[in-house]
C-alpha positions in Angstrom: -15.9 -138.8 -4.4 -18.1 -137.2 -1.8 -20.1 -140.4 -1.3 -16.8 -142.4 -0.9 -15.5 -139.9 1.7 -18.8 -140.1 3.6 -18.7 -143.9 3.5 -15.2 -143.9 5.0 -16.4 -141.4 7.6 -19.4 -143.6 8.5 -17.2 -146.7 8.8 -14.9 -144.8 11.1 -17.8 -143.9 13.3 -19.2 -147.4 13.4 -15.8 -148.9 14.2 -15.2 -146.3 16.9 -18.6 -147.0 18.5 -18.0 -150.7 18.3 -14.6 -150.4 19.9 -16.1 -148.4 22.7 -18.7 -151.1 23.3 -16.0 -153.8 23.3 -13.8 -151.7 25.6 -16.8 -151.5 28.1 -17.3 -155.2 27.9 -13.6 -156.2 28.3 -12.0 -153.5 30.4 -14.9 -153.4 32.9 -17.7 -155.8 33.8 -19.6 -157.5 31.0 -23.2 -156.4 30.7 -25.3 -159.1 32.4 -28.1 -158.9 29.8 -28.0 -158.0 26.1 -30.7 -155.3 26.1 -30.5 -151.5 25.9 -30.1 -150.1 29.4 -33.6 -149.9 30.8 -33.7 -149.8 34.6 -36.9 -150.3 36.6 -35.2 -150.1 40.0 -31.9 -148.5 41.1 -29.5 -149.2 43.8 -30.5 -147.8 47.2 -34.1 -147.2 46.1 -36.6 -147.0 48.9 -38.6 -150.2 49.2 -40.9 -151.7 51.9 -38.7 -152.3 55.0 -35.4 -152.0 53.0 -33.2 -150.2 50.6 -32.9 -151.9 47.2 -29.6 -153.8 47.1 -29.1 -153.9 43.3 -30.3 -152.8 39.9 -33.4 -154.1 38.2 -33.2 -154.5 34.4 -36.5 -154.5 32.5 -36.9 -157.3 30.1 -39.9 -156.0 28.0 -42.4 -157.9 30.1 -40.9 -161.2 29.0 -38.8 -164.0 30.5 -36.1 -166.1 28.9 -33.4 -163.6 27.9 -29.9 -164.9 28.2 -28.0 -163.7 31.4 -24.2 -163.4 31.2 -21.5 -163.5 33.8 -19.9 -160.1 34.2 -16.5 -161.5 34.8 -14.6 -164.8 35.0 -14.8 -166.7 38.3 -16.6 -169.6 39.9 -20.2 -170.2 41.2 -19.9 -169.8 45.0 -23.6 -170.0 45.9 -26.9 -171.1 44.3 -30.2 -170.5 46.0 -33.6 -171.7 44.9 -36.5 -170.3 46.9 -40.3 -169.9 46.3 -40.0 -166.4 47.7 -37.3 -163.7 47.9 -34.8 -163.8 45.0 -36.3 -167.0 43.6 -33.7 -168.7 41.5 -30.3 -167.0 42.1 -26.7 -167.5 41.1 -23.7 -165.9 43.0 -20.3 -165.8 41.2 -17.1 -164.9 43.0 -14.5 -163.1 40.8 -10.7 -162.8 41.2 -11.0 -159.0 41.5 -12.6 -159.3 44.9 -16.2 -158.8 43.8 -19.2 -161.1 43.8 -22.0 -160.6 41.2 -25.5 -161.8 41.9 -28.2 -162.7 39.3 -31.7 -163.1 40.8 -35.3 -163.9 39.8 -34.0 -166.2 37.1 -36.4 -168.4 35.1 -33.7 -171.1 34.9 -30.0 -171.9 34.9 -27.5 -172.8 32.2 -27.2 -176.5 31.5 -24.2 -177.2 33.8 -25.7 -175.2 36.7 -29.2 -176.6 36.2 -27.9 -180.2 36.3 -25.9 -179.5 39.5 -29.0 -177.9 41.1 -31.4 -180.7 40.0 -29.1 -183.4 41.3 -29.0 -181.6 44.7 -32.8 -181.2 44.7 -33.4 -184.9 44.2 -30.7 -185.8 46.7 -32.3 -183.5 49.3 -35.9 -184.2 48.1 -36.6 -180.4 48.1 -37.4 -177.8 45.5 -35.9 -175.1 47.8 -32.2 -175.5 48.2 -29.2 -173.4 49.1 -25.9 -174.7 47.7 -22.3 -173.8 48.1 -20.2 -175.4 45.3 -16.4 -175.9 45.9 -14.2 -173.2 44.5 -13.2 -175.0 41.3 -16.4 -177.0 40.9 -18.3 -174.7 38.5 -15.9 -172.4 36.7 -17.4 -169.5 34.7 -15.8 -167.4 31.9 -16.5 -163.7 31.4 -19.6 -163.3 29.2 -20.6 -167.0 29.7 -24.4 -167.7 29.8 -25.3 -168.6 33.4 -29.1 -168.5 33.2 -32.2 -166.9 31.7 -34.1 -163.9 33.0 -37.4 -164.6 34.7 -40.0 -163.7 37.3 -39.2 -166.3 40.1 -39.5 -165.7 43.8 -41.2 -162.6 45.1 -40.7 -160.7 41.8 -43.5 -158.4 40.8 -42.9 -158.9 37.0 -40.3 -160.2 34.6 -36.9 -158.6 35.1 -33.3 -159.3 36.1 -32.1 -158.2 39.6 -28.4 -157.7 39.4 -25.9 -156.9 42.3 -22.2 -156.4 42.8 -20.9 -157.2 46.3 -17.6 -157.1 48.0 -16.8 -160.8 48.3 -15.2 -160.6 51.7 -18.1 -158.9 53.4 -21.0 -159.6 51.0 -21.9 -155.9 51.3 -23.5 -154.7 48.1 -22.5 -151.5 46.2 -23.9 -149.3 43.5 -23.1 -151.2 40.3 -23.3 -148.2 38.0 -19.7 -147.2 38.5 -18.5 -150.4 36.9 -20.4 -149.8 33.7 -19.5 -146.6 31.8 -22.0 -147.3 29.1 -24.8 -147.4 31.7 -23.5 -144.3 33.4 -23.2 -142.3 30.2 -26.9 -142.8 29.4 -27.9 -140.8 32.5 -27.6 -137.1 31.8 -30.6 -135.8 33.8 -30.6 -134.7 37.4 -33.0 -136.0 40.0 -36.4 -134.4 40.2 -37.7 -132.8 43.5 -41.3 -133.8 43.9 -42.3 -132.4 47.3 -40.8 -130.6 50.3 -42.2 -130.6 53.8 -41.4 -128.8 57.1 -42.1 -130.8 60.3 -42.7 -129.3 63.7 -40.6 -131.4 66.0 -40.4 -129.7 69.4 -43.6 -131.1 70.9 -44.8 -134.2 72.6 -46.0 -135.4 69.2 -42.5 -136.5 68.2 -42.5 -139.0 71.0 -45.9 -140.2 69.8 -44.8 -140.4 66.1 -47.5 -137.9 65.1 -45.5 -134.8 64.1 -47.3 -132.1 62.2 -46.0 -131.4 58.7 -46.7 -128.7 56.1 -46.1 -128.8 52.4 -44.1 -126.0 50.8 -44.5 -124.5 47.3 -41.5 -124.1 45.1 -40.5 -123.0 41.6 -38.2 -124.8 39.3 -35.5 -123.6 36.8 -33.8 -126.6 35.2 -32.0 -128.4 38.0 -32.5 -125.6 40.5 -35.5 -125.2 42.9 -36.5 -122.3 45.1 -39.2 -122.2 47.8 -41.5 -119.4 46.9 -41.8 -117.5 50.1 -39.6 -116.9 53.2 -40.9 -119.5 55.7 -41.7 -118.5 59.2 -40.9 -121.1 61.8 -40.3 -121.5 65.5 -38.8 -124.0 67.9 -37.3 -127.2 66.6 -38.1 -128.2 63.1 -37.1 -130.8 60.5 -37.2 -130.9 56.7 -38.3 -133.7 54.4 -38.2 -134.2 50.7 -39.5 -136.6 48.1 -37.4 -137.0 45.0 -36.9 -139.4 42.1 -34.6 -139.9 39.2 -34.8 -141.2 35.6 -31.7 -143.0 34.4 -32.7 -142.6 30.8 -35.9 -142.4 28.7 -36.4 -146.2 28.8 -36.3 -146.4 32.6 -38.9 -146.2 35.3 -38.7 -143.7 38.2 -35.6 -144.6 40.2 -34.0 -143.5 43.5 -31.3 -141.0 44.3 -27.7 -141.6 45.5 -27.1 -138.8 48.0 -28.9 -136.0 49.8 -27.2 -133.3 51.8 -28.6 -130.5 53.8 -26.7 -127.2 54.5 -27.9 -124.6 57.1 -26.1 -121.3 56.7 -23.4 -123.0 54.5 -22.7 -125.7 57.0 -23.5 -129.4 56.2 -25.7 -130.7 59.0 -27.1 -133.9 57.3 -25.9 -136.2 54.6 -27.4 -139.5 53.4 -25.2 -141.6 51.0 -26.4 -144.7 49.3 -23.3 -146.0 47.6 -23.1 -149.1 49.8 -24.7 -150.7 52.9 -24.9 -153.9 54.8 -28.0 -156.1 54.6 -28.1 -156.1 58.4 -28.7 -152.3 58.5 -31.1 -151.8 55.5 -34.2 -151.8 57.7 -33.1 -148.4 59.1 -34.9 -147.1 56.0 -38.1 -147.0 58.1 -36.5 -144.4 60.4 -35.0 -142.4 57.4 -38.4 -142.0 55.7 -41.7 -140.6 56.9 -43.0 -144.1 57.7 -46.6 -143.1 58.3 -46.8 -141.4 54.9 -45.3 -144.4 53.3 -47.9 -146.9 54.6 -50.8 -144.5 54.2 -50.2 -142.8 50.8 -47.1 -144.6 49.5 -45.1 -141.3 49.7 -41.3 -141.8 50.0 -40.4 -138.6 52.0 -36.9 -138.6 53.3 -36.7 -137.0 56.7 -33.5 -134.9 56.8 -32.7 -135.7 60.5 -31.6 -138.7 62.4 -33.5 -140.5 65.2 -31.5 -141.5 68.3 -31.5 -145.2 67.5 -30.9 -144.9 63.7 -27.4 -146.4 63.1 -27.4 -146.5 59.3 -23.8 -146.3 58.1 -24.7 -144.0 55.2 -25.8 -141.2 57.5 -23.4 -138.4 58.5 -24.7 -135.6 60.7 -23.3 -132.9 63.0 -24.4 -132.5 66.6 -27.8 -131.1 65.6 -28.6 -134.5 63.9 -30.2 -132.6 61.1 -32.8 -130.9 63.4 -32.9 -127.1 63.0 -33.5 -125.1 66.2 -35.1 -121.8 65.2 -34.4 -118.6 67.1 -36.6 -115.5 67.0 -35.8 -113.1 64.1 -32.8 -115.2 63.0 -32.5 -116.0 59.3 -31.6 -119.5 58.1 -30.4 -120.1 54.5 -31.2 -123.6 53.5 -29.6 -125.5 50.7 -30.4 -129.2 49.8 -28.5 -131.1 47.1 -29.9 -134.3 45.6 -27.5 -136.4 43.5 -28.0 -139.5 41.4 -25.6 -142.4 40.8 -24.2 -140.7 37.6 -23.3 -137.6 39.5 -26.1 -135.4 38.2 -27.2 -132.9 40.9 -30.4 -130.9 41.7 -30.4 -128.1 44.3 -33.1 -126.6 46.4 -32.8 -123.3 48.2 -35.1 -121.7 50.8 -35.1 -119.1 53.5 -36.5 -119.6 57.0 -37.0 -116.8 59.5 -37.7 -117.3 63.2 -40.6 -115.8 65.1 -42.1 -116.0 68.5 -45.2 -118.0 69.0 -47.2 -119.4 72.0 -46.3 -123.0 71.9 -49.2 -125.5 72.0 -49.0 -129.2 72.1 -50.8 -130.8 69.2 -51.9 -133.8 71.3 -52.2 -134.7 74.9 -50.7 -137.8 76.3 -53.2 -140.5 77.0 -53.2 -141.8 80.6 -52.9 -145.2 79.1 -49.6 -144.4 77.3 -46.3 -145.4 78.8 -43.0 -143.8 77.9 -40.6 -146.5 76.6 -36.9 -145.9 76.2 -35.5 -147.3 73.0 -32.3 -148.7 74.6 -34.2 -151.0 77.1 -36.3 -154.2 76.8 -39.9 -153.7 77.8 -42.3 -156.4 79.0 -45.9 -155.2 79.1 -48.6 -157.5 80.6 -52.3 -156.9 80.4 -55.4 -159.0 81.0 -55.4 -161.7 78.3 -52.2 -160.7 76.5 -48.5 -159.8 76.9 -46.1 -157.7 74.7 -42.3 -158.0 74.8 -40.4 -155.3 72.9 -36.6 -156.0 72.8 -33.9 -153.5 73.4 -33.2 -151.2 70.4 -36.4 -152.2 68.6 -37.6 -148.5 68.7 -36.0 -145.7 66.8 -36.4 -143.2 69.6 -38.2 -143.0 73.0 -41.9 -143.5 72.5 -45.2 -143.0 74.3 -46.6 -146.4 73.8 -50.3 -147.4 74.0 -52.1 -150.7 73.8 -55.6 -152.0 74.5 -58.0 -154.9 73.9 -61.3 -154.3 72.1 -63.7 -157.1 73.1 -66.8 -155.8 71.4 -66.8 -159.1 69.5 -66.3 -161.5 72.4 -65.5 -164.4 70.1 -62.8 -162.4 68.3 -61.3 -159.6 70.4 -59.0 -157.1 68.7 -55.6 -156.4 70.3 -54.5 -152.8 69.4 -50.8 -152.7 69.7 -49.8 -149.0 69.5 -50.1 -147.4 66.0 -49.3 -148.9 62.6 -47.8 -145.5 61.6 -44.9 -146.1 64.0 -42.0 -148.2 62.6 -40.2 -150.8 64.6 -36.7 -152.1 63.9 -36.9 -155.5 65.6 -39.7 -157.9 65.9 -41.7 -157.9 69.2 -43.4 -160.8 70.8 -47.2 -160.9 71.2 -48.7 -163.6 73.5 -52.5 -164.0 73.6 -54.4 -166.2 76.1 -57.3 -167.8 74.2 -60.7 -167.7 75.9 -62.8 -170.8 76.5 -64.3 -170.7 73.0 -60.9 -170.7 71.4 -59.1 -173.0 73.8 -60.7 -176.2 72.4 -58.9 -175.4 69.1 -55.6 -174.7 70.8 -53.5 -176.5 68.1 -55.3 -174.8 65.2 -55.0 -171.2 66.5 -52.9 -168.4 64.9 -52.5 -164.7 65.3 -53.5 -162.5 62.4 -52.6 -158.9 61.5 -55.6 -156.8 60.5 -54.2 -154.7 57.6 -57.4 -152.8 56.5 -57.9 -155.0 53.5 -58.0 -158.4 55.2 -56.0 -160.4 57.7 -52.4 -161.4 57.3 -51.2 -164.7 58.7 -48.5 -164.3 61.4 -46.4 -167.4 62.1 -47.6 -168.5 65.5 -47.0 -171.3 68.0 -48.6 -172.7 71.1 -46.5 -171.8 74.2 -47.9 -173.3 77.5 -51.5 -172.6 76.5 -50.9 -169.2 75.0 -50.6 -168.4 71.3 -47.3 -166.6 70.6 -46.2 -164.7 67.5 -43.1 -162.7 66.5 -44.6 -159.5 65.0 -42.8 -157.1 62.6 -45.2 -154.1 62.9 -47.5 -152.3 65.3 -51.2 -152.3 64.6 -54.3 -154.4 65.3 -54.1 -158.2 65.8 -56.6 -160.9 66.5 -56.8 -164.6 67.1 -58.2 -167.0 64.4 -58.9 -170.6 63.8 -57.8 -172.7 60.8 -59.1 -176.3 60.5 -59.6 -176.2 56.8 -57.1 -178.3 54.7 -55.5 -176.8 51.5 -57.3 -177.2 48.2 -55.4 -179.1 45.5 -56.9 -178.1 42.1 -55.6 -180.0 39.0 -55.2 -177.7 36.0 -54.3 -180.0 33.1 -54.6 -183.5 34.6 -57.3 -185.8 35.7 -57.6 -189.5 36.6 -56.8 -191.9 33.7 -55.7 -189.0 31.5 -53.3 -189.3 28.5 -50.6 -186.7 28.9 -48.5 -187.5 25.9 -49.0 -184.0 24.5 -48.1 -182.3 27.8 -44.6 -181.3 28.9 -45.7 -180.5 32.5 -48.5 -181.0 35.0 -49.9 -178.0 36.9 -51.9 -177.7 40.2 -53.3 -174.8 42.0 -52.9 -174.8 45.8 -55.2 -172.6 47.8 -55.2 -172.1 51.6 -56.0 -169.1 53.9 -52.9 -169.4 56.1 -50.5 -170.4 53.4 -48.8 -173.6 52.1 -46.2 -175.0 54.5 -45.1 -178.3 52.8 -45.7 -180.0 49.5 -44.4 -183.2 47.9 -45.1 -185.2 44.8 -44.6 -188.9 44.0 -44.7 -190.7 40.7 -44.8 -194.5 40.9 -44.0 -194.0 44.7 -40.7 -192.2 43.9 -40.2 -188.5 45.0 -40.2 -186.1 42.0 -39.4 -182.4 41.8 -42.4 -180.0 42.0 -41.8 -176.3 41.8 -43.9 -174.1 44.0 -44.8 -170.5 43.0 -46.8 -169.0 45.9 -47.6 -165.7 44.2 -49.5 -167.6 41.5 -50.6 -170.4 43.8 -49.1 -172.8 41.2 -47.4 -176.2 41.8 -45.6 -177.5 38.7 -43.8 -180.7 37.7 -41.8 -180.8 34.4 -42.2 -184.3 32.9 -38.8 -185.8 32.2 -38.1 -189.1 30.5 -34.8 -189.4 32.3 -36.8 -189.5 35.6 -39.9 -191.5 34.7 -40.4 -194.2 32.0 -42.1 -192.8 28.9 -45.1 -194.3 27.1 -46.3 -195.9 30.3 -49.1 -195.7 32.9 -48.0 -194.0 36.1 -49.4 -193.3 39.6 -49.3 -189.8 41.0 -49.6 -188.7 44.6 -49.4 -185.1 45.9 -49.3 -184.3 49.6 -49.8 -180.8 50.9 -50.0 -179.2 54.4 -50.7 -175.6 55.5 -49.2 -173.5 58.3 -51.5 -175.1 60.9 -50.7 -178.7 59.7 -54.0 -179.2 58.0 -53.3 -181.8 55.2 -54.7 -182.7 51.8 -53.8 -185.4 49.3 -54.4 -185.9 45.6 -54.1 -189.2 43.8 -54.6 -190.3 40.1 -53.3 -192.4 37.3 -52.0 -191.0 34.1 -50.4 -192.1 30.8 -47.2 -190.5 29.5 
């Protein structure tokens, strides 16, 4: 009798749990992947040059898991790219939202056929397609593709977004999935807190001094150990992270707010943002710390030219002006996307001090106003910084180091200073370089090597659009790409192969690639992060059990060209 009662009780629990799962799937959005919630990247998370615009689902280090449409609708856009999101599907829904599924390994049959037909028609692996509204209809829960690692993905996962269809502005997806939200019961963790001395010339040189503060923790509450003595104008900065659940990696926060004597002076909200403004992240964080030590310290103040819509500040802009002997009660709240909150409290007391500048202004530095364009000419090179490229007024420096006469180094300010818009760098090649004028490019010296910067010949000068300050130089590339066959050679029988693979190697990067079988263009897929060019053998495209000719043509960014030819049996 007891066993029967327990069995009935267990059945009730199972049915109740199952009905809750079904309710989540039918009343709200359908889970895009049938795996336990395991998030490796959250919405609004700090990334290089941007905030993360979606949620990354871990797929156990594997590709090929089915990906489902979250709601009925139609495929409004498909993009295939060797970089970025890789293979991506966009679905518009009647509820006014668009869902995005990125880094896919492949598409469902009807989408894949549509894409392949377009690729052959356009003779291009990379395509961006916009099907008609009723051309590819999708049901809720329908398989639309398979999880992968395509594009610039750093490992197998599904990148998932929800956007407003009308504006294509992404939003935090968690609110649409109660089953995800309910797995997150822990508040964000405060990792570090810093105090920055702002009221010196160093702020205009992006070299502010900061000091780490010690704190104690009691559950979700933090307290700085001692009363902090300060003077002049200061700013605060914190580093924080969040775990959605025990299966997830470190993720980002949703909101940070700063109170000074019970008044909110700064708030950063990451519920939604436009792609056009996401680069403001470089002004929100301590950019120098990010590139030097990979710290993600959020500065709790706003630079003059930071127009990020998720920022809300009073007239102080988050800066705290300290008066002698005055006490400042500081409270910082850190909230995650599930509403869990951590709090930090600290006390600051003002005192008098003889102010000393941390650095002196170099005679070679020029004060640039952020809201003006600046054209700076020097012997052998020119710099053009557009209006609103800087986040605040800046003492700007530049020089040319010609210790190595064959390869001068152009020092364009400081790599620790962020820039919002690209600036133009023009370099006049010396007599040694000029004879290679059509094979010259500008390279960025990153400390580990040299990064290619897309360059062009403009009236005898080499011009590049540069995204960061730092050291640049001029280089020559006359070497054609290498085409290395992996599983094919001349006169080889490929009956036991389903694809052919080639490794493409070049110092400036691959620009174009094309493959021809029996003189007809065929689809090759390019994966630059693995330097791999792949063709899937398809009997609907080439005649089986026959000899065939193969030709591959490849060019690099300086138009150096290579060609591979062979015969094969398949």
